[in-house]
C-alpha positions in Angstrom: 64.2 -43.0 -204.9 63.4 -46.0 -202.7 65.9 -48.4 -201.2 66.9 -50.8 -203.7 67.7 -54.1 -201.5 68.6 -56.4 -204.4 71.5 -54.4 -205.3 72.8 -53.8 -208.8 72.4 -56.2 -212.2 76.0 -56.7 -211.7 75.7 -58.0 -208.1 72.6 -60.1 -209.2 74.5 -61.9 -211.6 77.8 -62.5 -209.5 75.6 -64.1 -206.9 73.6 -66.7 -209.7 74.9 -70.0 -210.2 76.8 -70.3 -213.4 76.9 -66.4 -213.2 74.4 -66.2 -216.2 70.7 -65.1 -215.8 68.0 -66.5 -217.6 66.8 -65.5 -221.0 63.4 -64.1 -219.6 65.1 -62.4 -216.9 67.4 -60.5 -219.2 64.9 -59.6 -221.5 62.8 -58.1 -218.5 65.5 -56.2 -217.4 66.2 -54.7 -220.9 62.9 -53.9 -221.6 62.8 -51.6 -218.2 66.0 -50.2 -219.2 64.8 -49.2 -222.5 61.5 -47.7 -220.9 64.0 -45.7 -218.9 66.0 -44.7 -221.5 63.0 -44.0 -223.9 61.7 -41.2 -221.1 65.2 -39.5 -221.1 65.8 -39.4 -224.9 62.4 -37.8 -225.4 63.7 -35.3 -223.0 67.1 -34.9 -224.6 69.1 -36.5 -222.1 72.0 -38.9 -222.7 72.7 -40.9 -219.8 76.3 -41.9 -221.0 77.2 -44.5 -218.3 74.5 -47.2 -218.9 76.2 -50.4 -217.6 75.3 -53.3 -214.9 76.3 -51.3 -211.9 74.2 -48.5 -212.8 70.9 -50.7 -212.9 69.6 -51.3 -209.4 67.0 -53.7 -208.5 64.4 -53.3 -205.4 63.5 -56.3 -203.6 59.8 -56.3 -205.7 62.2 -56.8 -209.0 61.7 -52.8 -210.1 64.7 -51.6 -212.2 65.8 -48.6 -211.4 68.5 -46.3 -213.6 71.1 -44.6 -211.2 74.4 -42.5 -211.5 73.5 -39.8 -214.0 76.7 -37.9 -213.2 77.9 -38.1 -216.6 74.5 -37.4 -218.2 74.2 -34.9 -221.1 71.6 -32.5 -222.0 71.3 -32.1 -225.7 70.8 -29.2 -227.8 67.6 -29.0 -229.2 68.8 -28.0 -232.4 71.7 -30.1 -233.3 71.1 -33.2 -230.8 74.4 -34.6 -230.7 77.4 -34.3 -228.5 81.3 -34.7 -228.6 82.7 -35.4 -225.3 84.7 -38.4 -224.7 83.2 -39.8 -221.5 81.7 -43.1 -220.0 83.1 -46.4 -218.6 85.7 -48.1 -220.9 84.6 -51.5 -221.9 80.7 -50.2 -222.2 81.6 -47.5 -224.3 80.3 -46.8 -227.8 82.8 -46.7 -230.9 81.5 -43.2 -231.9 81.8 -42.0 -228.5 85.6 -43.4 -228.5 86.2 -41.7 -231.6 85.7 -38.3 -230.3 89.1 -38.7 -228.6 90.8 -39.0 -231.7 88.7 -36.8 -233.8 87.4 -33.3 -232.7 85.0 -33.2 -235.7 83.3 -36.7 -234.3 79.7 -36.5 -232.8 77.6 -39.0 -231.4 73.5 -39.1 -230.1 71.4 -40.8 -227.5 71.8 -44.2 -229.4 75.0 -44.6 -227.9 73.5 -45.3 -224.8 71.6 -48.4 -227.1 75.0 -49.6 -227.6 76.1 -49.6 -224.0 72.6 -51.4 -223.4 73.7 -54.2 -225.6 77.1 -54.7 -223.6 74.7 -54.9 -220.8 73.0 -57.4 -222.2 75.9 -59.5 -222.8 76.9 -58.8 -219.4 73.9 -60.2 -217.8 74.4 -63.4 -220.1 78.2 -64.2 -219.8 78.7 -62.5 -216.3 81.3 -59.7 -218.0 81.6 -57.5 -220.7 83.6 -58.2 -224.0 87.3 -57.2 -223.4 87.2 -57.0 -220.0 90.6 -58.9 -219.5 92.3 -56.6 -221.3 93.4 -53.1 -219.9 91.0 -50.4 -220.5 93.3 -48.5 -222.7 93.8 -51.3 -224.8 89.8 -51.9 -224.9 89.7 -48.1 -226.1 91.5 -48.8 -228.9 90.1 -52.2 -229.8 86.3 -51.2 -229.8 86.0 -49.3 -232.6 88.5 -51.5 -234.5 87.1 -54.8 -233.8 83.8 -56.7 -235.0 81.0 -55.7 -233.1 80.9 -58.3 -230.0 78.5 -61.2 -230.3 77.1 -64.1 -228.0 79.8 -66.7 -227.3 77.5 -69.4 -226.8 75.1 -70.9 -229.2 72.8 -72.0 -226.3 71.0 -68.7 -226.5 67.9 -68.5 -228.9 67.7 -66.9 -232.1 65.5 -63.8 -230.4 68.2 -63.2 -228.3 71.2 -63.1 -231.0 69.5 -60.7 -233.2 68.7 -58.7 -230.6 72.6 -58.4 -229.7 73.2 -58.1 -233.6 70.6 -55.3 -233.9 71.6 -53.4 -231.1 75.3 -53.7 -231.3 76.1 -52.1 -234.7 79.4 -50.1 -235.1 77.9 -47.0 -237.4 75.3 -45.6 -234.8 73.4 -43.8 -237.9 72.7 -47.4 -238.6 71.3 -48.3 -235.1 67.8 -48.5 -234.3 66.1 -46.2 -231.5 64.5 -47.0 -228.3 61.0 -47.4 -230.1 62.2 -49.8 -232.7 64.1 -51.7 -230.1 60.9 -52.2 -227.9 59.3 -53.8 -230.6 62.1 -56.4 -231.2 60.9 -59.7 -230.6 63.1 -60.3 -227.8 61.7 -57.8 -225.9 57.9 -57.8 -227.1 57.4 -61.7 -227.1 58.4 -62.3 -223.3 56.0 -63.0 -220.7 53.8 -60.4 -218.9 55.9 -58.1 -216.7 53.8 -59.4 -213.6 55.1 -62.9 -214.4 58.3 -62.0 -215.1 58.8 -60.1 -212.1 57.6 -62.7 -210.1 60.3 -65.0 -211.3 62.9 -62.6 -210.8 61.7 -61.4 -207.2 61.7 -65.1 -206.3 65.5 -65.4 -207.7 66.4 -62.5 -205.6 65.0 -63.8 -202.8 66.9 -67.2 -202.8 69.9 -65.3 -203.8 69.7 -63.1 -200.5 68.9 -66.1 -198.6 72.0 -68.3 -199.6 74.2 -64.7 -198.9 72.4 -64.5 -195.4 73.4 -68.1 -194.5 77.1 -67.8 -196.0 77.7 -64.8 -193.7 76.0 -66.3 -190.8 78.3 -69.0 -191.1 81.5 -67.0 -191.5 80.4 -65.2 -188.3 79.6 -68.4 -186.2 82.9 -69.6 -187.3 84.9 -66.4 -186.0 83.0 -66.6 -182.8 84.0 -70.1 -182.5 87.4 -69.3 -182.6 87.5 -66.3 -180.4 85.8 -69.4 -177.5 88.1 -71.9 -178.1 90.8 -72.7 -175.4 93.7 -75.0 -175.8 93.4 -78.1 -174.0 96.5 -79.4 -171.3 98.3 -76.1 -171.7 98.5 -76.4 -175.6 98.0 -73.6 -177.7 95.0 -73.2 -179.8 95.2 -75.7 -183.1 93.0 -73.3 -185.1 93.8 -69.7 -185.9 92.2 -67.2 -188.1 94.1 -67.3 -191.6 95.1 -63.5 -192.2 92.9 -61.6 -195.0 90.2 -63.8 -195.4 87.5 -66.0 -193.2 89.1 -69.4 -193.9 90.1 -71.2 -190.8 93.2 -73.4 -191.0 95.7 -75.6 -188.9 98.7 -73.9 -187.5 100.8 -77.2 -187.0 104.0 -74.9 -186.4 102.6 -73.4 -183.6 101.4 -76.9 -182.4 105.1 -78.5 -182.8 106.7 -75.7 -181.3 104.6 -75.5 -178.2 105.2 -79.3 -177.6 109.0 -78.8 -178.1 109.6 -76.2 -175.4 107.2 -78.3 -173.3 109.3 -80.2 -170.0 108.8 -83.9 -170.2 106.6 -85.6 -167.9 107.8 -88.1 -165.4 105.9 -91.2 -164.9 105.2 -92.6 -161.6 106.8 -96.0 -161.2 104.5 -98.9 -160.2 105.1 -102.1 -158.3 105.7 -103.7 -161.4 108.5 -101.4 -162.3 112.3 -102.8 -162.1 114.3 -101.0 -159.8 116.5 -98.6 -161.1 120.1 -99.7 -161.1 122.2 -96.9 -160.4 124.3 -96.5 -163.5 128.1 -97.3 -162.9 130.9 -94.4 -162.0 134.3 -94.3 -163.2 136.3 -97.4 -162.7 138.1 -97.4 -159.4 141.9 -98.1 -159.2 143.1 -101.5 -157.9 144.8 -101.4 -154.3 148.6 -101.6 -154.4 150.2 -104.5 -153.2 153.0 -104.0 -150.8 156.5 -104.9 -152.4 158.2 -107.7 -150.6 161.8 -106.9 -149.3 164.5 -109.3 -151.3 167.8 -110.5 -149.0 170.6 -110.8 -150.9 172.8 -113.5 -150.0 176.4 -113.2 -151.3 178.4 -116.2 -152.7 181.0 -117.9 -150.6 184.5 -116.9 -150.8 186.5 -119.3 -153.0 188.9 -122.3 -150.9 192.9 -121.2 -150.7 195.2 -122.4 -153.2 197.1 -126.0 -152.2 
């Protein structure tokens, strides 16, 4: 198989603005999937894992089915299987029932249920119940009503296609030949027009992705070359775990805290520095003066 440079349908949806493909692109991809399934089913093969990740696109918008690791060869007399296998969110109710009921069976129309879920994935970016645990989804798919398009913006033909393909009773579900004649598939632009539009969109997405990658690479390169100014540490570091640049203010503060204070040179107009006064000196002791005591004269003798 040739190189599929555009990636999977899931990749294309995620790289599209709004994460939703246009109606005509969805119809074109569904038609190509149906053509591939028609060939498989005519040869008694069930794919059993149809989903966006297993539908690849070439650079020329050619659609390729891949991953036949869980596909099954049908018995040429019975034409049914009873193996519980597939990816939970895309799995048909009758396939899930085989896990609970050993007598339950299914045929190649289980692939068409998965196709309907893939169409919802292209329109709404995710399959139904994807926010739940896979085991919870497996419990709810056979019990819930069939999923439908959430938004009313989609045309009636697309809504009718979803209602036709997502029928819980697979005995009432149409085959690939009937779905290829559905107005949603049949009334779309020619294959050449659809492929040109889709190829232009693929080129735009690839160009946008390359610009993002170049910008991230350039940012990483500039970070390595950046040096600190005046002995300061760099103010830009790589945030761990992603490609976002952020400022490391804590590192700057620590660098400035440990930086020795700079002494400015005194100019002529600066005042003279007055030395700080020391401790007060003790006053000099005054020499004590000697006192001479003169005794009183003796009293006169009595008469």
